[in-house]
C-alpha positions as CSV (number, residue, x, y, z in Angstrom):
1,M,42.7,24.4,381.3
2,T,43.9,26.1,384.5
3,A,45.8,23.9,386.9
4,K,44.1,22.8,390.0
5,L,46.1,24.0,393.0
6,K,45.0,21.6,395.8
7,L,46.7,23.4,398.7
8,Q,47.5,26.8,400.0
9,Y,51.1,27.2,400.9
10,D,52.1,25.1,403.9
11,K,55.8,24.5,404.4
12,N,55.0,21.3,406.3
13,R,52.9,19.8,403.5
14,Y,54.2,19.3,400.0
15,P,51.9,20.6,397.3
16,V,50.1,18.6,394.7
17,I,49.1,20.2,391.4
18,E,46.8,18.6,388.8
19,T,46.6,19.5,385.1
20,E,44.6,17.9,382.3
21,R,47.0,15.0,381.8
22,L,49.5,15.3,384.7
23,V,50.0,15.3,388.4
24,L,52.9,17.3,389.9
25,R,53.7,15.8,393.3
26,A,56.7,15.2,395.6
27,F,59.3,12.7,394.6
28,S,59.6,9.6,396.8
29,L,62.4,7.1,397.0
30,R,60.4,4.7,395.0
31,D,60.9,7.1,392.0
32,A,64.7,6.8,392.3
33,P,65.2,3.9,389.8
34,N,63.1,5.8,387.2
35,V,64.9,9.0,387.9
36,Q,68.2,7.3,387.3
37,K,66.9,5.6,384.1
38,L,65.4,8.8,382.6
39,A,67.9,11.4,383.8
40,G,70.8,9.0,383.0
41,D,70.2,9.4,379.3
42,K,73.2,11.3,377.9
43,D,70.9,13.5,375.9
44,I,69.3,14.8,379.1
45,A,72.7,15.6,380.7
46,L,73.8,17.2,377.5
47,T,71.1,19.9,377.6
48,T,71.1,20.6,381.4
49,L,73.6,22.1,383.8
50,L,73.4,20.0,386.9
51,I,72.6,16.5,385.8
52,P,75.7,14.3,385.9
53,H,76.7,11.7,383.3
54,P,77.1,8.9,383.9
55,Y,74.3,9.0,386.5
56,E,75.7,6.8,389.2
57,D,73.9,4.6,391.7
58,G,72.7,6.5,394.8
59,V,72.6,9.9,393.1
60,A,68.8,9.9,392.6
61,E,68.2,8.9,396.2
62,E,70.5,11.6,397.5
63,W,68.8,14.2,395.3
64,I,65.3,13.2,396.3
65,G,66.3,13.1,400.0
66,K,67.0,16.8,400.0
67,H,63.7,18.0,398.6
68,Q,61.5,18.0,401.7
69,E,64.1,20.0,403.8
70,E,64.7,22.5,401.0
71,F,60.9,22.9,400.7
72,K,60.5,23.5,404.4
73,K,63.3,26.1,404.3
74,E,61.4,27.8,401.4
75,K,64.4,27.4,399.2
76,S,62.9,25.3,396.5
77,V,60.0,23.1,395.4
78,I,60.7,20.2,393.1
79,F,57.9,18.2,391.5
80,A,57.8,14.8,389.9
81,I,55.8,15.1,386.7
82,V,53.7,11.9,386.5
83,D,50.9,10.6,384.3
84,H,47.5,11.5,385.7
85,K,46.0,8.1,385.4
86,Q,48.9,5.6,385.7
87,D,51.4,7.6,387.9
88,F,54.5,6.7,385.7
89,L,57.3,9.2,385.9
90,I,57.7,11.6,383.0
91,G,60.3,14.1,384.3
92,S,60.9,16.8,386.9
93,I,60.1,20.5,387.2
94,G,60.6,23.0,390.0
95,L,61.4,26.4,391.3
96,T,64.6,27.6,393.1
97,I,63.3,30.4,395.3
98,D,64.9,33.7,396.4
99,K,62.3,34.7,399.0
100,E,63.9,38.0,399.8
101,S,63.6,39.2,396.2
102,E,60.3,37.4,395.6
103,K,61.6,35.6,392.5
104,A,62.4,32.0,391.5
105,E,64.2,30.2,388.8
106,L,62.3,27.6,386.8
107,G,64.0,24.4,385.9
108,Y,62.9,21.2,384.3
109,W,63.8,18.0,382.4
110,I,61.6,15.5,380.6
111,G,62.6,11.9,380.0
112,K,63.5,11.3,376.3
113,P,60.6,8.8,375.7
114,Y,58.2,11.6,376.5
115,W,59.6,14.4,374.4
116,N,57.4,16.3,371.9
117,N,54.1,15.6,373.7
118,G,53.6,19.0,375.3
119,Y,54.2,17.6,378.8
120,C,56.8,20.2,379.7
121,S,54.7,23.2,378.6
122,E,51.7,21.8,380.5
123,A,53.7,21.3,383.7
124,A,55.5,24.6,383.4
125,K,52.3,26.6,383.0
126,A,51.0,25.0,386.2
127,V,54.2,25.8,388.1
128,L,53.9,29.4,387.0
129,E,50.4,29.5,388.5
130,Y,51.7,28.0,391.7
131,G,54.6,30.4,391.9
132,F,52.6,33.5,391.4
133,G,49.3,32.4,392.9
134,I,50.4,30.4,396.0
135,L,54.0,31.5,396.7
136,G,53.3,35.1,395.9
137,L,56.3,35.6,393.7
138,N,56.9,38.7,391.6
139,R,59.2,37.2,389.0
140,I,59.9,33.8,387.5
141,Y,62.8,33.3,385.1
142,A,64.6,30.5,383.3
143,H,67.7,30.0,381.3
144,Y,68.9,27.4,378.8
145,L,71.9,26.6,376.7
146,N,71.7,28.2,373.3
147,R,72.0,24.9,371.5
148,N,68.8,23.6,373.2
149,P,66.1,25.6,371.3
150,A,63.4,23.2,372.4
151,S,63.7,24.5,375.9
152,G,63.2,28.0,374.5
153,R,60.1,27.0,372.8
154,V,58.6,25.8,376.1
155,L,59.3,29.1,377.7
156,Q,57.8,31.0,374.8
157,K,54.6,28.9,374.9
158,I,54.0,29.6,378.5
159,G,54.5,33.4,378.1
160,L,58.0,34.2,379.2
161,S,59.8,36.9,377.3
162,Y,63.4,36.9,376.0
163,E,65.7,38.9,378.2
164,G,69.1,38.3,376.8
165,C,72.1,36.1,375.9
166,L,75.0,35.6,378.2
167,R,77.8,34.8,375.8
168,Q,80.0,31.8,376.7
169,H,78.6,32.0,380.2
170,I,78.9,28.3,381.1
171,K,81.6,25.8,380.4
172,K,80.1,22.3,380.0
173,W,82.1,19.3,379.0
174,D,85.0,21.6,378.0
175,V,82.9,23.7,375.7
176,F,81.9,27.3,376.4
177,E,78.2,27.7,376.1
178,D,75.9,30.7,375.5
179,M,73.1,31.0,378.1
180,I,69.7,32.4,377.0
181,I,67.5,34.1,379.6
182,Y,63.7,34.3,379.7
183,G,61.5,35.8,382.3
184,I,58.0,36.8,383.3
185,L,56.5,39.1,386.0
186,K,53.3,38.6,387.9
187,T,52.0,41.8,386.3
188,D,52.7,40.2,382.8
189,L,50.4,37.3,383.7
190,H,47.7,39.6,385.0
191,S,47.9,41.6,381.7
192,K,47.6,38.4,379.6
193,R,44.3,37.6,381.5
194,L,43.0,41.1,381.1
195,K,43.7,40.8,377.3
196,G,41.7,37.6,377.2
197,D,44.5,35.2,376.6
198,K,42.7,31.9,376.6
199,K,45.7,30.0,378.0
200,W,45.4,32.0,381.2
201,L,41.7,32.3,381.8
Protein backbone atom coordinates (compact mmCIF):
# COMPACT_ATOMS: atom_id res chain seq x y z
CA MET A 1 0.00 0.00 0.00
CA THR A 2 1.44 3.35 -1.05
CA ALA A 3 1.67 5.90 1.73
CA LYS A 4 -0.78 8.77 1.64
CA LEU A 5 1.16 12.00 1.51
CA LYS A 6 -1.30 14.56 2.81
CA LEU A 7 0.71 17.71 2.07
CA GLN A 8 2.93 19.21 -0.55
CA TYR A 9 6.12 20.61 0.90
CA ASP A 10 5.51 23.66 3.06
CA LYS A 11 8.24 24.57 5.53
CA ASN A 12 5.67 26.30 7.75
CA ARG A 13 3.47 23.24 8.07
CA TYR A 14 4.75 19.93 9.35
CA PRO A 15 3.79 16.99 7.12
CA VAL A 16 1.54 14.09 8.11
CA ILE A 17 1.92 10.72 6.39
CA GLU A 18 -0.56 7.86 6.70
CA THR A 19 0.20 4.21 6.02
CA GLU A 20 -1.96 1.13 6.49
CA ARG A 21 -1.29 0.88 10.24
CA LEU A 22 0.59 4.04 11.12
CA VAL A 23 0.54 7.80 11.18
CA LEU A 24 3.81 9.70 10.90
CA ARG A 25 3.37 13.13 12.46
CA ALA A 26 5.28 15.83 14.30
CA PHE A 27 6.28 15.16 17.88
CA SER A 28 4.65 17.27 20.56
CA LEU A 29 5.76 17.84 24.13
CA ARG A 30 3.02 15.48 25.31
CA ASP A 31 5.04 12.70 23.65
CA ALA A 32 8.08 13.44 25.82
CA PRO A 33 7.31 10.97 28.67
CA ASN A 34 6.84 8.14 26.18
CA VAL A 35 9.98 9.12 24.28
CA GLN A 36 11.93 8.95 27.53
CA LYS A 37 10.38 5.61 28.40
CA LEU A 38 10.96 3.96 25.00
CA ALA A 39 14.28 5.53 24.02
CA GLY A 40 15.51 5.12 27.57
CA ASP A 41 15.73 1.35 27.17
CA LYS A 42 19.41 0.38 27.15
CA ASP A 43 18.87 -1.88 24.13
CA ILE A 44 17.75 1.15 22.08
CA ALA A 45 20.81 3.19 23.03
CA LEU A 46 23.04 0.17 22.37
CA THR A 47 22.07 0.02 18.70
CA THR A 48 21.96 3.76 17.91
CA LEU A 49 24.59 6.47 17.81
CA LEU A 50 22.96 9.54 19.31
CA ILE A 51 20.55 8.28 21.97
CA PRO A 52 22.08 8.66 25.43
CA HIS A 53 21.88 6.21 28.28
CA PRO A 54 20.70 6.82 30.87
CA TYR A 55 18.04 8.99 29.25
CA GLU A 56 17.77 11.88 31.71
CA ASP A 57 14.76 14.04 32.50
CA GLY A 58 14.40 16.95 30.08
CA VAL A 59 16.33 15.31 27.22
CA ALA A 60 13.17 14.37 25.31
CA GLU A 61 11.68 17.86 25.68
CA GLU A 62 14.90 19.46 24.45
CA TRP A 63 15.05 17.11 21.46
CA ILE A 64 11.41 17.65 20.50
CA GLY A 65 11.80 21.40 20.91
CA LYS A 66 14.33 21.54 18.06
CA HIS A 67 12.22 19.76 15.44
CA GLN A 68 10.07 22.60 14.11
CA GLU A 69 12.99 25.00 13.66
CA GLU A 70 15.13 22.36 11.96
CA PHE A 71 12.22 21.58 9.63
CA LYS A 72 11.73 25.26 8.75
CA LYS A 73 15.44 25.52 7.95
CA GLU A 74 15.06 22.44 5.72
CA LYS A 75 17.73 20.63 7.71
CA SER A 76 15.65 17.70 8.92
CA VAL A 77 12.20 16.25 9.29
CA ILE A 78 11.59 13.99 12.30
CA PHE A 79 8.37 12.00 12.60
CA ALA A 80 6.72 10.35 15.55
CA ILE A 81 5.58 6.87 14.50
CA VAL A 82 2.17 6.33 16.09
CA ASP A 83 -0.60 3.77 15.88
CA HIS A 84 -3.17 4.76 13.26
CA LYS A 85 -6.19 4.15 15.49
CA GLN A 86 -5.05 4.84 19.06
CA ASP A 87 -2.18 7.31 18.52
CA PHE A 88 0.21 5.58 20.94
CA LEU A 89 3.90 6.19 20.28
CA ILE A 90 5.86 3.38 18.62
CA GLY A 91 9.12 5.10 17.72
CA SER A 92 10.72 7.77 15.57
CA ILE A 93 11.93 8.09 12.00
CA GLY A 94 13.32 10.97 10.02
CA LEU A 95 15.61 12.46 7.42
CA THR A 96 18.66 14.65 7.99
CA ILE A 97 18.77 16.72 4.83
CA ASP A 98 21.67 18.02 2.74
CA LYS A 99 19.71 20.31 0.43
CA GLU A 100 22.69 21.37 -1.67
CA SER A 101 23.50 17.78 -2.62
CA GLU A 102 19.82 16.74 -2.75
CA LYS A 103 20.40 13.85 -0.37
CA ALA A 104 19.33 12.83 3.12
CA GLU A 105 20.27 10.35 5.80
CA LEU A 106 17.50 8.11 7.07
CA GLY A 107 17.46 7.39 10.79
CA TYR A 108 14.99 5.58 13.05
CA TRP A 109 14.33 3.75 16.28
CA ILE A 110 11.43 1.59 17.38
CA GLY A 111 10.45 1.05 21.01
CA LYS A 112 11.37 -2.43 22.20
CA PRO A 113 7.74 -3.51 22.91
CA TYR A 114 7.01 -2.99 19.21
CA TRP A 115 9.94 -4.85 17.66
CA ASN A 116 9.32 -7.57 15.04
CA ASN A 117 5.97 -6.20 13.86
CA GLY A 118 7.14 -4.64 10.58
CA TYR A 119 6.48 -1.11 11.84
CA CYS A 120 9.93 0.19 10.95
CA SER A 121 9.81 -1.11 7.38
CA GLU A 122 6.32 0.33 6.89
CA ALA A 123 7.35 3.73 8.21
CA ALA A 124 10.67 3.78 6.34
CA LYS A 125 9.01 3.00 3.02
CA ALA A 126 6.65 5.94 3.56
CA VAL A 127 9.55 8.25 4.39
CA LEU A 128 11.33 7.23 1.18
CA GLU A 129 8.19 8.20 -0.73
CA TYR A 130 8.16 11.54 1.06
CA GLY A 131 11.85 12.17 0.49
CA PHE A 132 11.78 11.47 -3.22
CA GLY A 133 8.23 12.55 -4.02
CA ILE A 134 7.81 15.67 -1.87
CA LEU A 135 11.32 16.84 -0.97
CA GLY A 136 12.65 16.05 -4.43
CA LEU A 137 15.75 14.26 -3.15
CA ASN A 138 18.09 12.38 -5.44
CA ARG A 139 19.61 10.04 -2.85
CA ILE A 140 18.66 8.62 0.54
CA TYR A 141 21.13 6.59 2.58
CA ALA A 142 21.40 5.02 6.01
CA HIS A 143 24.03 3.44 8.18
CA TYR A 144 23.95 1.05 11.09
CA LEU A 145 26.33 -0.71 13.45
CA ASN A 146 27.46 -4.08 12.11
CA ARG A 147 26.23 -5.85 15.24
CA ASN A 148 22.67 -4.65 14.56
CA PRO A 149 21.63 -6.81 11.58
CA ALA A 150 17.91 -6.15 12.21
CA SER A 151 18.44 -2.59 11.00
CA GLY A 152 20.06 -3.92 7.86
CA ARG A 153 17.07 -6.14 7.17
CA VAL A 154 14.79 -3.09 7.30
CA LEU A 155 16.91 -1.32 4.71
CA GLN A 156 16.95 -4.37 2.46
CA LYS A 157 13.17 -4.72 2.69
CA ILE A 158 12.60 -1.17 1.52
CA GLY A 159 14.97 -1.49 -1.42
CA LEU A 160 18.23 0.11 -0.32
CA SER A 161 21.44 -1.44 -1.63
CA TYR A 162 24.58 -2.33 0.29
CA GLU A 163 27.30 0.23 -0.40
CA GLY A 164 30.10 -0.73 1.95
CA CYS A 165 31.55 -1.22 5.40
CA LEU A 166 33.52 1.45 7.25
CA ARG A 167 35.71 -0.59 9.56
CA GLN A 168 35.93 0.53 13.19
CA HIS A 169 34.42 3.84 12.09
CA ILE A 170 32.67 4.65 15.39
CA LYS A 171 33.73 4.28 18.99
CA LYS A 172 30.70 3.64 21.17
CA TRP A 173 30.96 2.86 24.85
CA ASP A 174 34.71 2.27 24.46
CA VAL A 175 34.29 -0.26 21.64
CA PHE A 176 35.28 0.41 18.02
CA GLU A 177 32.34 -0.46 15.76
CA ASP A 178 32.09 -1.23 12.05
CA MET A 179 29.55 0.92 10.20
CA ILE A 180 27.48 -0.55 7.34
CA ILE A 181 26.20 1.81 4.63
CA TYR A 182 23.11 1.32 2.45
CA GLY A 183 21.65 3.72 -0.13
CA ILE A 184 19.04 4.26 -2.82
CA LEU A 185 18.68 6.75 -5.67
CA LYS A 186 15.48 8.23 -7.03
CA THR A 187 16.20 6.48 -10.33
CA ASP A 188 16.42 3.15 -8.47
CA LEU A 189 12.91 3.62 -7.17
CA HIS A 190 11.66 4.58 -10.62
CA SER A 191 13.27 1.44 -12.02
CA LYS A 192 11.55 -0.74 -9.41
CA ARG A 193 8.18 0.67 -10.46
CA LEU A 194 8.91 0.11 -14.15
CA LYS A 195 9.79 -3.51 -13.35
CA GLY A 196 6.44 -3.97 -11.62
CA ASP A 197 7.72 -4.27 -8.06
CA LYS A 198 4.40 -4.49 -6.21
CA LYS A 199 5.83 -2.81 -3.09
CA TRP A 200 6.21 0.42 -5.05
CA LEU A 201 3.14 0.49 -7.28
